[in-house]
PAROMAR-370588 format. One line per 2 residues: number of its first residue (from 0); their letters; for each residue x, y, z of C-alpha. Coordinates in nm, 2 decimals, m for minus. Layout:
BEGIN
NUM> a> X/Y/Z  ...
END
This chain:
BEGIN
0> xx> 9.25/8.40/7.92  9.57/8.59/7.87
2> xx> 9.58/8.95/7.76  9.90/9.12/7.64
4> xx> 9.96/9.49/7.64  10.24/9.74/7.66
6> xx> 10.09/9.94/7.95  9.86/9.79/8.22
8> xx> 9.70/10.06/8.43  9.50/9.95/8.73
10> xx> 9.25/10.23/8.82  9.04/10.47/8.62
12> xx> 9.05/10.79/8.82  9.24/11.11/8.72
14> xx> 9.58/10.95/8.77  9.51/10.64/8.56
16> xx> 9.33/10.82/8.28  9.58/11.10/8.24
18> xx> 9.86/10.85/8.23  9.67/10.65/7.96
20> xx> 9.64/10.97/7.75  10.01/11.04/7.78
22> xx> 10.14/10.69/7.70  9.89/10.60/7.43
24> xx> 10.14/10.72/7.17  10.40/10.48/7.29
26> xx> 10.20/10.15/7.28  9.88/9.96/7.36
28> xx> 9.71/10.04/7.69  9.48/9.83/7.90
30> xx> 9.29/10.00/8.19  9.15/9.78/8.46
32> xx> 8.88/9.92/8.69  8.68/9.72/8.95
34> xx> 8.35/9.89/8.88  8.21/10.11/8.61
36> xx> 8.48/10.32/8.44  8.37/10.65/8.61
38> xx> 8.35/10.50/8.96  8.65/10.64/9.13
40> xx> 8.77/10.88/9.41  8.80/11.15/9.14
42> xx> 8.43/11.12/9.05  8.33/11.21/9.41
44> xx> 8.56/11.52/9.44  8.35/11.83/9.48
46> xx> 8.54/12.14/9.58  8.81/12.18/9.31
48> xx> 9.18/12.19/9.26  9.41/12.45/9.43
50> xx> 9.66/12.62/9.19  9.83/12.96/9.16
52> xx> 9.65/13.11/8.85  9.57/13.46/8.97
54> xx> 9.82/13.74/8.93  9.77/13.85/9.29
56> xx> 9.87/13.50/9.42  10.21/13.35/9.44
58> xx> 10.39/13.01/9.47  10.54/13.12/9.79
60> xx> 10.20/13.19/9.95  10.06/12.86/9.84
62> xx> 10.37/12.67/9.96  10.35/12.85/10.30
64> xx> 9.97/12.77/10.34  10.04/12.40/10.26
66> xx> 10.33/12.38/10.51  10.13/12.55/10.78
68> xx> 9.85/12.30/10.72  10.10/12.01/10.74
70> xx> 10.20/12.11/11.09  10.56/12.02/11.03
72> xx> 10.49/11.68/10.87  10.53/11.79/10.50
74> xx> 10.83/11.72/10.28  10.91/12.07/10.16
76> xx> 11.06/11.94/9.83  10.74/11.76/9.75
78> xx> 10.52/12.06/9.85  10.72/12.29/9.62
80> xx> 10.71/12.05/9.33  10.34/12.00/9.35
82> xx> 10.26/12.37/9.39  10.48/12.47/9.10
84> xx> 10.36/12.19/8.88  9.99/12.27/8.95
86> xx> 9.93/12.55/8.69  10.07/12.35/8.39
88> xx> 9.86/12.05/8.49  9.55/12.27/8.51
90> xx> 9.63/12.40/8.16  9.67/12.03/8.05
92> xx> 9.32/11.95/8.19  9.17/12.25/8.01
94> xx> 9.34/12.14/7.68  9.18/11.79/7.73
96> xx> 8.84/11.94/7.76  8.77/12.01/8.13
98> xx> 8.53/12.31/8.17  8.62/12.49/8.49
100> xx> 8.36/12.74/8.60  8.42/13.10/8.49
102> xx> 8.30/13.43/8.64  7.98/13.57/8.49
104> xx> 8.13/13.92/8.51  8.37/14.05/8.24
106> xx> 8.65/13.96/8.17  8.51/13.61/8.26
108> xx> 8.82/13.48/8.44  8.80/13.15/8.62
110> xx> 8.59/13.16/8.93  8.83/13.09/9.21
112> xx> 8.70/12.95/9.53  8.86/12.95/9.88
114> xx> 8.88/12.65/10.11  9.02/12.56/10.45
116> xx> 9.38/12.66/10.51  9.41/12.89/10.21
118> xx> 9.46/13.26/10.26  9.37/13.33/9.90
120> xx> 9.11/13.23/9.64  9.29/12.97/9.43
122> xx> 9.06/12.68/9.39  8.94/12.61/9.03
124> xx> 8.62/12.42/9.02  8.34/12.30/8.79
126> xx> 8.04/12.42/8.99  8.04/12.17/9.28
128> xx> 8.10/11.86/9.07  8.46/11.92/8.98
130> xx> 8.56/11.55/8.99  8.27/11.44/8.78
132> xx> 8.36/11.70/8.51  8.72/11.59/8.51
134> xx> 8.62/11.23/8.47  8.38/11.32/8.18
136> xx> 8.65/11.50/7.99  8.92/11.24/8.04
138> xx> 8.69/10.95/7.94  8.59/11.14/7.62
140> xx> 8.96/11.19/7.55  9.04/10.82/7.62
142> xx> 8.75/10.70/7.41  8.91/10.87/7.11
144> xx> 9.23/10.67/7.14  9.20/10.35/6.94
146> xx> 9.48/10.17/7.13  9.33/10.22/7.48
148> xx> 9.08/9.97/7.61  8.90/9.99/7.95
150> xx> 8.80/9.67/8.13  8.51/9.75/8.36
152> xx> 8.41/9.54/8.65  8.76/9.38/8.66
154> xx> 8.95/9.38/8.99  9.32/9.34/9.03
156> xx> 9.41/9.04/9.25  9.78/9.02/9.25
158> xx> 10.08/9.15/9.06  10.29/8.89/8.87
160> xx> 10.64/8.92/9.00  10.96/8.76/8.88
162> xx> 11.21/8.68/9.15  11.57/8.56/9.16
164> xx> 11.71/8.25/9.33  11.74/8.44/9.66
166> xx> 11.37/8.54/9.64  11.44/8.91/9.56
168> xx> 11.20/9.08/9.33  11.35/9.14/8.98
170> xx> 11.05/9.30/8.80  10.67/9.30/8.75
172> xx> 10.53/9.12/8.45  10.16/9.22/8.48
174> xx> 9.87/9.12/8.71  9.61/8.86/8.77
176> xx> 9.27/9.02/8.73  8.92/8.89/8.83
178> xx> 8.64/8.94/8.58  8.37/9.00/8.84
180> xx> 8.07/8.92/8.61  8.21/8.59/8.48
182> xx> 8.39/8.49/8.80  8.71/8.42/8.59
184> xx> 9.07/8.52/8.66  9.26/8.65/8.36
186> xx> 9.63/8.70/8.32  9.74/9.04/8.20
188> xx> 10.09/9.05/8.08  10.25/9.40/8.03
190> xx> 10.58/9.56/7.98  10.48/9.83/8.23
192> xx> 10.23/9.79/8.51  10.11/10.10/8.69
194> xx> 9.89/10.11/9.01  9.66/10.41/9.01
196> xx> 9.41/10.27/9.26  9.36/10.55/9.51
198> xx> 9.36/10.52/9.89  9.22/10.31/10.16
200> xx> 8.99/10.55/10.35  8.69/10.31/10.34
202> xx> 8.86/10.08/10.58  8.69/10.30/10.85
204> xx> 8.32/10.25/10.92  8.26/10.63/10.97
206> xx> 8.41/10.82/10.68  8.31/11.04/10.38
208> xx> 8.55/10.84/10.16  8.36/10.66/9.88
210> xx> 8.30/10.28/9.89  8.56/10.24/9.61
212> xx> 8.85/10.35/9.83  8.94/10.00/9.97
214> xx> 9.32/10.00/9.92  9.33/9.71/9.68
216> xx> 9.63/9.85/9.49  9.82/9.93/9.81
218> xx> 9.77/9.57/9.93  9.88/9.43/9.59
220> xx> 10.20/9.64/9.60  10.27/9.54/9.96
222> xx> 10.23/9.17/9.88  10.47/9.21/9.59
224> xx> 10.73/9.35/9.83  10.69/9.73/9.77
226> xx> 10.76/9.96/10.06  10.45/10.12/10.20
228> xx> 10.46/10.44/10.40  10.24/10.71/10.56
230> xx> 9.94/10.49/10.58  9.83/10.68/10.89
232> xx> 9.74/10.98/10.68  9.37/10.92/10.60
234> xx> 9.15/11.22/10.53  8.85/11.26/10.75
236> xx> 8.65/11.54/10.60  8.53/11.80/10.86
238> xx> 8.18/11.84/10.72  7.92/11.59/10.61
240> xx> 7.55/11.55/10.62  7.43/11.30/10.88
242> xx> 7.10/11.12/10.87  7.02/10.83/11.11
244> xx> 6.86/10.63/10.84  7.07/10.72/10.53
246> xx> 7.43/10.71/10.43  7.63/11.02/10.53
248> xx> 7.78/11.21/10.25  8.04/11.49/10.22
250> xx> 7.95/11.86/10.22  8.21/12.04/10.02
252> xx> 8.48/12.24/10.19  8.39/12.52/9.95
254> xx> 8.08/12.58/10.17  8.31/12.72/10.45
256> xx> 8.51/12.91/10.19  8.19/13.09/10.08
258> xx> 8.11/13.19/10.44  7.97/12.88/10.60
260> xx> 8.03/12.87/10.98  8.07/12.57/11.20
262> xx> 7.84/12.57/11.50  7.74/12.34/11.78
264> xx> 7.38/12.20/11.81  7.31/12.50/12.04
266> xx> 7.40/12.74/11.76  7.72/12.85/11.94
268> xx> 8.04/12.90/11.73  8.35/12.73/11.86
270> xx> 8.63/12.73/11.60  8.77/13.07/11.72
272> xx> 8.89/12.88/12.03  9.12/12.66/11.82
274> xx> 9.25/12.85/11.52  9.28/13.22/11.41
276> xx> 9.12/13.13/11.07  8.81/13.01/11.26
278> xx> 8.58/12.80/11.03  8.84/12.83/10.75
280> xx> 9.10/12.65/10.96  9.29/12.37/10.78
END
């Protein structure tokens, strides 16, 4: 079967859904996602989103915290762009229906959390299910758009690439997609193909990354000739719940922000040996 669309978006997390909302006014949109539409890295995010929204905070402080955490590996231009763009993106999410938690005390401002590496409270959250709340709001917004269709349980196999006589890539024409339930491969032809497929953290056996993070989109891009860089930067979350007979899961970084202390099995603290921020170290 062949499906034609103006925009083909592979991935249904915050990146793919927010893009679909923005381009829906420009043409038809097909979103391909390999499991249920809400199954994404976004959905598992707990702690929140860091942004300068409090009058006592500043872009410079947020930038400096980020550069310190990066230990000399950050691209300063990228850091400054992301930090300065964060507040308008937060307002965009709020306009789309995301309900970030507010303080119970007047004047009921947003309840800002503090996480590792931050010297100020600047993390907006929706209780401890921030990612799930963002997914809920974005899916509701997308559902109201008549020209956006989501194909669940469809996994991208390969990009359709047009090459010249010398074998050099000219452009992308869409993708081959497997319908998991029917076992059929469909051809999706699109004017624009966007990969919003998340990372590859689940290639490691011991990780708090969700099972969905298998790097499919990165592999598709690589096979198509795209340059791939910085693959060594995989997040290993510092806190998770371990059980010998159950799957380990992430314990939000916000726990340390609210006073949680890292200790050895003996009860002894140890982070003061390694960083002046102790358990709030990046």
